[in-house]
mmCIF file of the protein (N, C-alpha, C, O) and its ligand, coordinates in Angstrom:
data_MODEL
# 
_entry.id   MODEL 
# 
loop_
_entity.id 
_entity.type 
_entity.pdbx_number_of_molecules 
1 polymer     1 
2 non-polymer 1 
# 
_entity_poly.entity_id                      1 
_entity_poly.type                           'polypeptide(L)' 
_entity_poly.nstd_linkage                   no 
_entity_poly.nstd_monomer                   no 
_entity_poly.pdbx_seq_one_letter_code       MPTTREKPGKGTYKCTKCGTTVHLDDNTDTLPPCPKCNGTNFVRIS 
_entity_poly.pdbx_seq_one_letter_code_can   MPTTREKPGKGTYKCTKCGTTVHLDDNTDTLPPCPKCNGTNFVRIS 
_entity_poly.pdbx_strand_id                 A 
# 
loop_
_entity_poly_seq.entity_id 
_entity_poly_seq.num 
_entity_poly_seq.mon_id 
_entity_poly_seq.hetero 
1 1  MET n 
1 2  PRO n 
1 3  THR n 
1 4  THR n 
1 5  ARG n 
1 6  GLU n 
1 7  LYS n 
1 8  PRO n 
1 9  GLY n 
1 10 LYS n 
1 11 GLY n 
1 12 THR n 
1 13 TYR n 
1 14 LYS n 
1 15 CYS n 
1 16 THR n 
1 17 LYS n 
1 18 CYS n 
1 19 GLY n 
1 20 THR n 
1 21 THR n 
1 22 VAL n 
1 23 HIS n 
1 24 LEU n 
1 25 ASP n 
1 26 ASP n 
1 27 ASN n 
1 28 THR n 
1 29 ASP n 
1 30 THR n 
1 31 LEU n 
1 32 PRO n 
1 33 PRO n 
1 34 CYS n 
1 35 PRO n 
1 36 LYS n 
1 37 CYS n 
1 38 ASN n 
1 39 GLY n 
1 40 THR n 
1 41 ASN n 
1 42 PHE n 
1 43 VAL n 
1 44 ARG n 
1 45 ILE n 
1 46 SER n 
# 
loop_
_struct_asym.id 
_struct_asym.entity_id 
A 1 
B 2 
# 
loop_
_chem_comp.id 
_chem_comp.type 
_chem_comp.mon_nstd_flag 
ARG 'L-peptide linking' y 
ASN 'L-peptide linking' y 
ASP 'L-peptide linking' y 
CYS 'L-peptide linking' y 
GLU 'L-peptide linking' y 
GLY 'peptide linking'   y 
HIS 'L-peptide linking' y 
ILE 'L-peptide linking' y 
LEU 'L-peptide linking' y 
LYS 'L-peptide linking' y 
MET 'L-peptide linking' y 
PHE 'L-peptide linking' y 
PRO 'L-peptide linking' y 
SER 'L-peptide linking' y 
THR 'L-peptide linking' y 
TYR 'L-peptide linking' y 
VAL 'L-peptide linking' y 
ZN  non-polymer         . 
# 
_pdbx_entity_nonpoly.entity_id   2 
_pdbx_entity_nonpoly.name        ? 
_pdbx_entity_nonpoly.comp_id     ZN 
# 
_pdbx_nonpoly_scheme.asym_id         B 
_pdbx_nonpoly_scheme.entity_id       2 
_pdbx_nonpoly_scheme.mon_id          ZN 
_pdbx_nonpoly_scheme.ndb_seq_num     1 
_pdbx_nonpoly_scheme.pdb_seq_num     101 
_pdbx_nonpoly_scheme.auth_seq_num    101 
_pdbx_nonpoly_scheme.pdb_mon_id      ZN 
_pdbx_nonpoly_scheme.auth_mon_id     ZN 
_pdbx_nonpoly_scheme.pdb_strand_id   A 
_pdbx_nonpoly_scheme.pdb_ins_code    . 
# 
loop_
_atom_site.group_PDB 
_atom_site.id 
_atom_site.type_symbol 
_atom_site.label_atom_id 
_atom_site.label_alt_id 
_atom_site.label_comp_id 
_atom_site.label_asym_id 
_atom_site.label_entity_id 
_atom_site.label_seq_id 
_atom_site.pdbx_PDB_ins_code 
_atom_site.Cartn_x 
_atom_site.Cartn_y 
_atom_site.Cartn_z 
_atom_site.occupancy 
_atom_site.B_iso_or_equiv 
_atom_site.pdbx_formal_charge 
_atom_site.auth_seq_id 
_atom_site.auth_comp_id 
_atom_site.auth_asym_id 
_atom_site.auth_atom_id 
_atom_site.pdbx_PDB_model_num 
ATOM   1   N  N  . MET A 1 1  ? 87.400  109.052 100.638 1.00 0.00 ? 1   MET A N  1 
ATOM   2   C  CA . MET A 1 1  ? 88.745  109.315 100.255 1.00 0.00 ? 1   MET A CA 1 
ATOM   3   C  C  . MET A 1 1  ? 89.038  110.811 99.468  1.00 0.00 ? 1   MET A C  1 
ATOM   4   O  O  . MET A 1 1  ? 88.458  111.123 98.428  1.00 0.00 ? 1   MET A O  1 
ATOM   5   N  N  . PRO A 1 2  ? 89.871  111.523 100.037 1.00 0.00 ? 2   PRO A N  1 
ATOM   6   C  CA . PRO A 1 2  ? 90.237  112.927 99.436  1.00 0.00 ? 2   PRO A CA 1 
ATOM   7   C  C  . PRO A 1 2  ? 90.820  112.569 97.730  1.00 0.00 ? 2   PRO A C  1 
ATOM   8   O  O  . PRO A 1 2  ? 91.508  111.572 97.510  1.00 0.00 ? 2   PRO A O  1 
ATOM   9   N  N  . THR A 1 3  ? 90.513  113.313 96.890  1.00 0.00 ? 3   THR A N  1 
ATOM   10  C  CA . THR A 1 3  ? 90.787  113.145 95.726  1.00 0.00 ? 3   THR A CA 1 
ATOM   11  C  C  . THR A 1 3  ? 91.308  114.491 95.189  1.00 0.00 ? 3   THR A C  1 
ATOM   12  O  O  . THR A 1 3  ? 91.002  115.493 95.835  1.00 0.00 ? 3   THR A O  1 
ATOM   13  N  N  . THR A 1 4  ? 92.032  114.624 94.124  1.00 0.00 ? 4   THR A N  1 
ATOM   14  C  CA . THR A 1 4  ? 92.583  115.854 93.506  1.00 0.00 ? 4   THR A CA 1 
ATOM   15  C  C  . THR A 1 4  ? 91.345  116.596 93.102  1.00 0.00 ? 4   THR A C  1 
ATOM   16  O  O  . THR A 1 4  ? 90.320  116.103 92.630  1.00 0.00 ? 4   THR A O  1 
ATOM   17  N  N  . ARG A 1 5  ? 91.640  118.090 93.406  1.00 0.00 ? 5   ARG A N  1 
ATOM   18  C  CA . ARG A 1 5  ? 90.773  119.164 93.045  1.00 0.00 ? 5   ARG A CA 1 
ATOM   19  C  C  . ARG A 1 5  ? 89.655  119.238 94.186  1.00 0.00 ? 5   ARG A C  1 
ATOM   20  O  O  . ARG A 1 5  ? 88.867  120.184 94.173  1.00 0.00 ? 5   ARG A O  1 
ATOM   21  N  N  . GLU A 1 6  ? 89.574  118.209 95.213  1.00 0.00 ? 6   GLU A N  1 
ATOM   22  C  CA . GLU A 1 6  ? 88.864  118.665 96.337  1.00 0.00 ? 6   GLU A CA 1 
ATOM   23  C  C  . GLU A 1 6  ? 89.442  119.591 97.135  1.00 0.00 ? 6   GLU A C  1 
ATOM   24  O  O  . GLU A 1 6  ? 90.561  119.979 96.801  1.00 0.00 ? 6   GLU A O  1 
ATOM   25  N  N  . LYS A 1 7  ? 88.902  120.077 98.196  1.00 0.00 ? 7   LYS A N  1 
ATOM   26  C  CA . LYS A 1 7  ? 89.284  120.705 99.355  1.00 0.00 ? 7   LYS A CA 1 
ATOM   27  C  C  . LYS A 1 7  ? 89.189  120.197 100.626 1.00 0.00 ? 7   LYS A C  1 
ATOM   28  O  O  . LYS A 1 7  ? 88.397  120.657 101.449 1.00 0.00 ? 7   LYS A O  1 
ATOM   29  N  N  . PRO A 1 8  ? 90.020  119.179 100.876 1.00 0.00 ? 8   PRO A N  1 
ATOM   30  C  CA . PRO A 1 8  ? 89.610  118.434 101.933 1.00 0.00 ? 8   PRO A CA 1 
ATOM   31  C  C  . PRO A 1 8  ? 90.001  119.135 103.409 1.00 0.00 ? 8   PRO A C  1 
ATOM   32  O  O  . PRO A 1 8  ? 89.685  118.595 104.469 1.00 0.00 ? 8   PRO A O  1 
ATOM   33  N  N  . GLY A 1 9  ? 90.591  120.166 103.353 1.00 0.00 ? 9   GLY A N  1 
ATOM   34  C  CA . GLY A 1 9  ? 90.972  120.853 104.468 1.00 0.00 ? 9   GLY A CA 1 
ATOM   35  C  C  . GLY A 1 9  ? 92.462  120.813 104.826 1.00 0.00 ? 9   GLY A C  1 
ATOM   36  O  O  . GLY A 1 9  ? 93.251  120.112 104.193 1.00 0.00 ? 9   GLY A O  1 
ATOM   37  N  N  . LYS A 1 10 ? 92.800  121.536 105.791 1.00 0.00 ? 10  LYS A N  1 
ATOM   38  C  CA . LYS A 1 10 ? 94.155  121.535 106.339 1.00 0.00 ? 10  LYS A CA 1 
ATOM   39  C  C  . LYS A 1 10 ? 94.630  120.283 106.833 1.00 0.00 ? 10  LYS A C  1 
ATOM   40  O  O  . LYS A 1 10 ? 93.921  119.554 107.527 1.00 0.00 ? 10  LYS A O  1 
ATOM   41  N  N  . GLY A 1 11 ? 95.970  119.962 106.457 1.00 0.00 ? 11  GLY A N  1 
ATOM   42  C  CA . GLY A 1 11 ? 96.493  118.431 106.884 1.00 0.00 ? 11  GLY A CA 1 
ATOM   43  C  C  . GLY A 1 11 ? 97.628  118.045 105.981 1.00 0.00 ? 11  GLY A C  1 
ATOM   44  O  O  . GLY A 1 11 ? 98.224  118.810 105.224 1.00 0.00 ? 11  GLY A O  1 
ATOM   45  N  N  . THR A 1 12 ? 97.893  116.535 106.185 1.00 0.00 ? 12  THR A N  1 
ATOM   46  C  CA . THR A 1 12 ? 98.661  115.900 105.261 1.00 0.00 ? 12  THR A CA 1 
ATOM   47  C  C  . THR A 1 12 ? 98.103  114.807 104.809 1.00 0.00 ? 12  THR A C  1 
ATOM   48  O  O  . THR A 1 12 ? 97.565  113.962 105.524 1.00 0.00 ? 12  THR A O  1 
ATOM   49  N  N  . TYR A 1 13 ? 98.231  114.748 103.224 1.00 0.00 ? 13  TYR A N  1 
ATOM   50  C  CA . TYR A 1 13 ? 97.616  113.626 102.715 1.00 0.00 ? 13  TYR A CA 1 
ATOM   51  C  C  . TYR A 1 13 ? 98.649  112.741 101.929 1.00 0.00 ? 13  TYR A C  1 
ATOM   52  O  O  . TYR A 1 13 ? 99.574  113.223 101.276 1.00 0.00 ? 13  TYR A O  1 
ATOM   53  N  N  . LYS A 1 14 ? 98.411  111.462 102.052 1.00 0.00 ? 14  LYS A N  1 
ATOM   54  C  CA . LYS A 1 14 ? 99.251  110.601 101.235 1.00 0.00 ? 14  LYS A CA 1 
ATOM   55  C  C  . LYS A 1 14 ? 98.772  109.820 100.138 1.00 0.00 ? 14  LYS A C  1 
ATOM   56  O  O  . LYS A 1 14 ? 97.744  109.147 100.215 1.00 0.00 ? 14  LYS A O  1 
ATOM   57  N  N  . CYS A 1 15 ? 99.565  109.900 99.013  1.00 0.00 ? 15  CYS A N  1 
ATOM   58  C  CA . CYS A 1 15 ? 99.291  109.202 97.676  1.00 0.00 ? 15  CYS A CA 1 
ATOM   59  C  C  . CYS A 1 15 ? 98.947  107.628 97.972  1.00 0.00 ? 15  CYS A C  1 
ATOM   60  O  O  . CYS A 1 15 ? 99.646  106.824 98.588  1.00 0.00 ? 15  CYS A O  1 
ATOM   61  N  N  . THR A 1 16 ? 97.898  107.456 97.467  1.00 0.00 ? 16  THR A N  1 
ATOM   62  C  CA . THR A 1 16 ? 97.569  105.701 97.665  1.00 0.00 ? 16  THR A CA 1 
ATOM   63  C  C  . THR A 1 16 ? 98.549  104.895 96.942  1.00 0.00 ? 16  THR A C  1 
ATOM   64  O  O  . THR A 1 16 ? 98.943  103.789 97.314  1.00 0.00 ? 16  THR A O  1 
ATOM   65  N  N  . LYS A 1 17 ? 98.959  105.579 95.772  1.00 0.00 ? 17  LYS A N  1 
ATOM   66  C  CA . LYS A 1 17 ? 99.854  104.801 94.706  1.00 0.00 ? 17  LYS A CA 1 
ATOM   67  C  C  . LYS A 1 17 ? 101.292 104.659 95.237  1.00 0.00 ? 17  LYS A C  1 
ATOM   68  O  O  . LYS A 1 17 ? 101.834 103.557 95.324  1.00 0.00 ? 17  LYS A O  1 
ATOM   69  N  N  . CYS A 1 18 ? 101.941 105.909 95.617  1.00 0.00 ? 18  CYS A N  1 
ATOM   70  C  CA . CYS A 1 18 ? 103.274 105.734 95.731  1.00 0.00 ? 18  CYS A CA 1 
ATOM   71  C  C  . CYS A 1 18 ? 103.706 106.274 97.097  1.00 0.00 ? 18  CYS A C  1 
ATOM   72  O  O  . CYS A 1 18 ? 104.909 106.272 97.357  1.00 0.00 ? 18  CYS A O  1 
ATOM   73  N  N  . GLY A 1 19 ? 102.802 106.748 98.014  1.00 0.00 ? 19  GLY A N  1 
ATOM   74  C  CA . GLY A 1 19 ? 103.051 107.142 99.282  1.00 0.00 ? 19  GLY A CA 1 
ATOM   75  C  C  . GLY A 1 19 ? 103.823 108.430 99.321  1.00 0.00 ? 19  GLY A C  1 
ATOM   76  O  O  . GLY A 1 19 ? 104.516 108.665 100.311 1.00 0.00 ? 19  GLY A O  1 
ATOM   77  N  N  . THR A 1 20 ? 103.764 109.212 98.408  1.00 0.00 ? 20  THR A N  1 
ATOM   78  C  CA . THR A 1 20 ? 104.465 110.753 98.794  1.00 0.00 ? 20  THR A CA 1 
ATOM   79  C  C  . THR A 1 20 ? 103.218 111.453 99.483  1.00 0.00 ? 20  THR A C  1 
ATOM   80  O  O  . THR A 1 20 ? 102.036 111.185 99.269  1.00 0.00 ? 20  THR A O  1 
ATOM   81  N  N  . THR A 1 21 ? 103.669 112.300 100.258 1.00 0.00 ? 21  THR A N  1 
ATOM   82  C  CA . THR A 1 21 ? 102.794 113.055 101.148 1.00 0.00 ? 21  THR A CA 1 
ATOM   83  C  C  . THR A 1 21 ? 102.731 114.447 100.525 1.00 0.00 ? 21  THR A C  1 
ATOM   84  O  O  . THR A 1 21 ? 103.682 115.049 100.025 1.00 0.00 ? 21  THR A O  1 
ATOM   85  N  N  . VAL A 1 22 ? 101.471 114.868 100.628 1.00 0.00 ? 22  VAL A N  1 
ATOM   86  C  CA . VAL A 1 22 ? 101.243 116.608 100.346 1.00 0.00 ? 22  VAL A CA 1 
ATOM   87  C  C  . VAL A 1 22 ? 100.599 117.178 101.451 1.00 0.00 ? 22  VAL A C  1 
ATOM   88  O  O  . VAL A 1 22 ? 99.689  116.669 102.105 1.00 0.00 ? 22  VAL A O  1 
ATOM   89  N  N  . HIS A 1 23 ? 101.141 118.292 101.619 1.00 0.00 ? 23  HIS A N  1 
ATOM   90  C  CA . HIS A 1 23 ? 100.683 119.023 102.828 1.00 0.00 ? 23  HIS A CA 1 
ATOM   91  C  C  . HIS A 1 23 ? 99.867  120.227 102.439 1.00 0.00 ? 23  HIS A C  1 
ATOM   92  O  O  . HIS A 1 23 ? 100.357 121.082 101.702 1.00 0.00 ? 23  HIS A O  1 
ATOM   93  N  N  . LEU A 1 24 ? 98.621  120.326 102.913 1.00 0.00 ? 24  LEU A N  1 
ATOM   94  C  CA . LEU A 1 24 ? 97.708  121.528 102.673 1.00 0.00 ? 24  LEU A CA 1 
ATOM   95  C  C  . LEU A 1 24 ? 97.866  122.358 103.819 1.00 0.00 ? 24  LEU A C  1 
ATOM   96  O  O  . LEU A 1 24 ? 97.845  121.831 104.931 1.00 0.00 ? 24  LEU A O  1 
ATOM   97  N  N  . ASP A 1 25 ? 98.040  123.730 103.683 1.00 0.00 ? 25  ASP A N  1 
ATOM   98  C  CA . ASP A 1 25 ? 98.249  124.629 104.996 1.00 0.00 ? 25  ASP A CA 1 
ATOM   99  C  C  . ASP A 1 25 ? 97.118  125.567 105.092 1.00 0.00 ? 25  ASP A C  1 
ATOM   100 O  O  . ASP A 1 25 ? 97.282  126.512 105.864 1.00 0.00 ? 25  ASP A O  1 
ATOM   101 N  N  . ASP A 1 26 ? 95.867  125.479 104.381 1.00 0.00 ? 26  ASP A N  1 
ATOM   102 C  CA . ASP A 1 26 ? 94.781  126.231 104.501 1.00 0.00 ? 26  ASP A CA 1 
ATOM   103 C  C  . ASP A 1 26 ? 93.653  125.410 104.192 1.00 0.00 ? 26  ASP A C  1 
ATOM   104 O  O  . ASP A 1 26 ? 93.810  124.371 103.551 1.00 0.00 ? 26  ASP A O  1 
ATOM   105 N  N  . ASN A 1 27 ? 92.548  125.776 104.584 1.00 0.00 ? 27  ASN A N  1 
ATOM   106 C  CA . ASN A 1 27 ? 91.260  125.059 104.405 1.00 0.00 ? 27  ASN A CA 1 
ATOM   107 C  C  . ASN A 1 27 ? 90.671  125.271 103.121 1.00 0.00 ? 27  ASN A C  1 
ATOM   108 O  O  . ASN A 1 27 ? 89.717  124.601 102.726 1.00 0.00 ? 27  ASN A O  1 
ATOM   109 N  N  . THR A 1 28 ? 91.360  126.439 102.269 1.00 0.00 ? 28  THR A N  1 
ATOM   110 C  CA . THR A 1 28 ? 90.816  126.683 100.986 1.00 0.00 ? 28  THR A CA 1 
ATOM   111 C  C  . THR A 1 28 ? 91.708  126.210 99.930  1.00 0.00 ? 28  THR A C  1 
ATOM   112 O  O  . THR A 1 28 ? 91.454  126.349 98.734  1.00 0.00 ? 28  THR A O  1 
ATOM   113 N  N  . ASP A 1 29 ? 92.899  125.571 100.457 1.00 0.00 ? 29  ASP A N  1 
ATOM   114 C  CA . ASP A 1 29 ? 93.861  125.043 99.362  1.00 0.00 ? 29  ASP A CA 1 
ATOM   115 C  C  . ASP A 1 29 ? 93.089  123.685 98.648  1.00 0.00 ? 29  ASP A C  1 
ATOM   116 O  O  . ASP A 1 29 ? 92.315  123.000 99.317  1.00 0.00 ? 29  ASP A O  1 
ATOM   117 N  N  . THR A 1 30 ? 93.374  123.391 97.278  1.00 0.00 ? 30  THR A N  1 
ATOM   118 C  CA . THR A 1 30 ? 92.823  122.516 96.616  1.00 0.00 ? 30  THR A CA 1 
ATOM   119 C  C  . THR A 1 30 ? 93.878  121.346 96.550  1.00 0.00 ? 30  THR A C  1 
ATOM   120 O  O  . THR A 1 30 ? 95.043  121.615 96.258  1.00 0.00 ? 30  THR A O  1 
ATOM   121 N  N  . LEU A 1 31 ? 93.480  120.023 96.824  1.00 0.00 ? 31  LEU A N  1 
ATOM   122 C  CA . LEU A 1 31 ? 94.492  119.146 96.759  1.00 0.00 ? 31  LEU A CA 1 
ATOM   123 C  C  . LEU A 1 31 ? 94.807  118.883 95.275  1.00 0.00 ? 31  LEU A C  1 
ATOM   124 O  O  . LEU A 1 31 ? 93.988  118.708 94.373  1.00 0.00 ? 31  LEU A O  1 
ATOM   125 N  N  . PRO A 1 32 ? 96.398  118.890 95.177  1.00 0.00 ? 32  PRO A N  1 
ATOM   126 C  CA . PRO A 1 32 ? 96.944  118.835 93.788  1.00 0.00 ? 32  PRO A CA 1 
ATOM   127 C  C  . PRO A 1 32 ? 97.145  117.421 93.368  1.00 0.00 ? 32  PRO A C  1 
ATOM   128 O  O  . PRO A 1 32 ? 97.106  116.554 94.240  1.00 0.00 ? 32  PRO A O  1 
ATOM   129 N  N  . PRO A 1 33 ? 97.362  117.088 92.100  1.00 0.00 ? 33  PRO A N  1 
ATOM   130 C  CA . PRO A 1 33 ? 97.744  115.680 91.782  1.00 0.00 ? 33  PRO A CA 1 
ATOM   131 C  C  . PRO A 1 33 ? 98.942  115.515 92.454  1.00 0.00 ? 33  PRO A C  1 
ATOM   132 O  O  . PRO A 1 33 ? 99.659  116.436 92.844  1.00 0.00 ? 33  PRO A O  1 
ATOM   133 N  N  . CYS A 1 34 ? 99.187  114.127 92.608  1.00 0.00 ? 34  CYS A N  1 
ATOM   134 C  CA . CYS A 1 34 ? 100.648 113.728 93.372  1.00 0.00 ? 34  CYS A CA 1 
ATOM   135 C  C  . CYS A 1 34 ? 101.767 114.278 92.437  1.00 0.00 ? 34  CYS A C  1 
ATOM   136 O  O  . CYS A 1 34 ? 101.892 113.983 91.248  1.00 0.00 ? 34  CYS A O  1 
ATOM   137 N  N  . PRO A 1 35 ? 102.548 115.107 93.140  1.00 0.00 ? 35  PRO A N  1 
ATOM   138 C  CA . PRO A 1 35 ? 103.932 115.581 92.511  1.00 0.00 ? 35  PRO A CA 1 
ATOM   139 C  C  . PRO A 1 35 ? 104.768 114.431 91.888  1.00 0.00 ? 35  PRO A C  1 
ATOM   140 O  O  . PRO A 1 35 ? 105.436 114.679 90.884  1.00 0.00 ? 35  PRO A O  1 
ATOM   141 N  N  . LYS A 1 36 ? 104.770 113.175 92.432  1.00 0.00 ? 36  LYS A N  1 
ATOM   142 C  CA . LYS A 1 36 ? 105.737 112.153 91.804  1.00 0.00 ? 36  LYS A CA 1 
ATOM   143 C  C  . LYS A 1 36 ? 105.082 111.498 90.786  1.00 0.00 ? 36  LYS A C  1 
ATOM   144 O  O  . LYS A 1 36 ? 105.606 111.427 89.674  1.00 0.00 ? 36  LYS A O  1 
ATOM   145 N  N  . CYS A 1 37 ? 103.708 110.877 91.079  1.00 0.00 ? 37  CYS A N  1 
ATOM   146 C  CA . CYS A 1 37 ? 103.238 109.801 90.099  1.00 0.00 ? 37  CYS A CA 1 
ATOM   147 C  C  . CYS A 1 37 ? 101.873 110.311 89.361  1.00 0.00 ? 37  CYS A C  1 
ATOM   148 O  O  . CYS A 1 37 ? 101.195 109.621 88.599  1.00 0.00 ? 37  CYS A O  1 
ATOM   149 N  N  . ASN A 1 38 ? 101.608 111.665 89.743  1.00 0.00 ? 38  ASN A N  1 
ATOM   150 C  CA . ASN A 1 38 ? 100.368 112.169 89.219  1.00 0.00 ? 38  ASN A CA 1 
ATOM   151 C  C  . ASN A 1 38 ? 99.082  111.402 89.620  1.00 0.00 ? 38  ASN A C  1 
ATOM   152 O  O  . ASN A 1 38 ? 98.089  111.350 88.895  1.00 0.00 ? 38  ASN A O  1 
ATOM   153 N  N  . GLY A 1 39 ? 99.175  110.854 90.749  1.00 0.00 ? 39  GLY A N  1 
ATOM   154 C  CA . GLY A 1 39 ? 97.902  110.184 91.209  1.00 0.00 ? 39  GLY A CA 1 
ATOM   155 C  C  . GLY A 1 39 ? 96.953  111.031 91.730  1.00 0.00 ? 39  GLY A C  1 
ATOM   156 O  O  . GLY A 1 39 ? 97.364  112.108 92.160  1.00 0.00 ? 39  GLY A O  1 
ATOM   157 N  N  . THR A 1 40 ? 95.711  110.777 91.794  1.00 0.00 ? 40  THR A N  1 
ATOM   158 C  CA . THR A 1 40 ? 94.615  111.446 92.362  1.00 0.00 ? 40  THR A CA 1 
ATOM   159 C  C  . THR A 1 40 ? 93.875  111.034 93.684  1.00 0.00 ? 40  THR A C  1 
ATOM   160 O  O  . THR A 1 40 ? 92.984  111.686 94.231  1.00 0.00 ? 40  THR A O  1 
ATOM   161 N  N  . ASN A 1 41 ? 94.361  109.927 94.070  1.00 0.00 ? 41  ASN A N  1 
ATOM   162 C  CA . ASN A 1 41 ? 93.750  109.354 95.433  1.00 0.00 ? 41  ASN A CA 1 
ATOM   163 C  C  . ASN A 1 41 ? 94.795  109.591 96.562  1.00 0.00 ? 41  ASN A C  1 
ATOM   164 O  O  . ASN A 1 41 ? 95.992  109.329 96.448  1.00 0.00 ? 41  ASN A O  1 
ATOM   165 N  N  . PHE A 1 42 ? 94.272  110.055 97.532  1.00 0.00 ? 42  PHE A N  1 
ATOM   166 C  CA . PHE A 1 42 ? 94.852  110.296 98.810  1.00 0.00 ? 42  PHE A CA 1 
ATOM   167 C  C  . PHE A 1 42 ? 94.113  109.849 100.005 1.00 0.00 ? 42  PHE A C  1 
ATOM   168 O  O  . PHE A 1 42 ? 92.886  109.859 100.101 1.00 0.00 ? 42  PHE A O  1 
ATOM   169 N  N  . VAL A 1 43 ? 95.052  109.405 101.029 1.00 0.00 ? 43  VAL A N  1 
ATOM   170 C  CA . VAL A 1 43 ? 94.523  109.161 102.539 1.00 0.00 ? 43  VAL A CA 1 
ATOM   171 C  C  . VAL A 1 43 ? 94.952  110.265 103.433 1.00 0.00 ? 43  VAL A C  1 
ATOM   172 O  O  . VAL A 1 43 ? 96.093  110.710 103.308 1.00 0.00 ? 43  VAL A O  1 
ATOM   173 N  N  . ARG A 1 44 ? 94.174  110.728 104.292 1.00 0.00 ? 44  ARG A N  1 
ATOM   174 C  CA . ARG A 1 44 ? 94.512  111.761 105.247 1.00 0.00 ? 44  ARG A CA 1 
ATOM   175 C  C  . ARG A 1 44 ? 95.375  110.868 106.271 1.00 0.00 ? 44  ARG A C  1 
ATOM   176 O  O  . ARG A 1 44 ? 95.076  109.740 106.664 1.00 0.00 ? 44  ARG A O  1 
ATOM   177 N  N  . ILE A 1 45 ? 96.499  111.613 106.611 1.00 0.00 ? 45  ILE A N  1 
ATOM   178 C  CA . ILE A 1 45 ? 97.418  110.913 107.642 1.00 0.00 ? 45  ILE A CA 1 
ATOM   179 C  C  . ILE A 1 45 ? 97.456  112.026 108.905 1.00 0.00 ? 45  ILE A C  1 
ATOM   180 O  O  . ILE A 1 45 ? 97.848  111.687 110.021 1.00 0.00 ? 45  ILE A O  1 
ATOM   181 N  N  . SER A 1 46 ? 97.116  113.052 108.678 1.00 0.00 ? 46  SER A N  1 
ATOM   182 C  CA . SER A 1 46 ? 97.128  114.086 109.829 1.00 0.00 ? 46  SER A CA 1 
ATOM   183 C  C  . SER A 1 46 ? 96.193  115.238 109.705 1.00 0.00 ? 46  SER A C  1 
ATOM   184 O  O  . SER A 1 46 ? 96.151  116.098 110.585 1.00 0.00 ? 46  SER A O  1 
HETATM 185 ZN ZN . ZN  B 2 .  ? 102.093 109.381 94.003  1.00 0.00 2 101 ZN  A ZN 1 
# 
């Protein structure tokens, strides 16, 4: 499961707490905390 501060690669990730999605445009982007609930656990959805 990708978590905040990892670099899981290009794609869209969904916060497991509130469902907010975060999009990473580049393989070097770091996954941020959820902008809505500050959650740190995500699942890859695309
Ligand atoms: Zn969230």
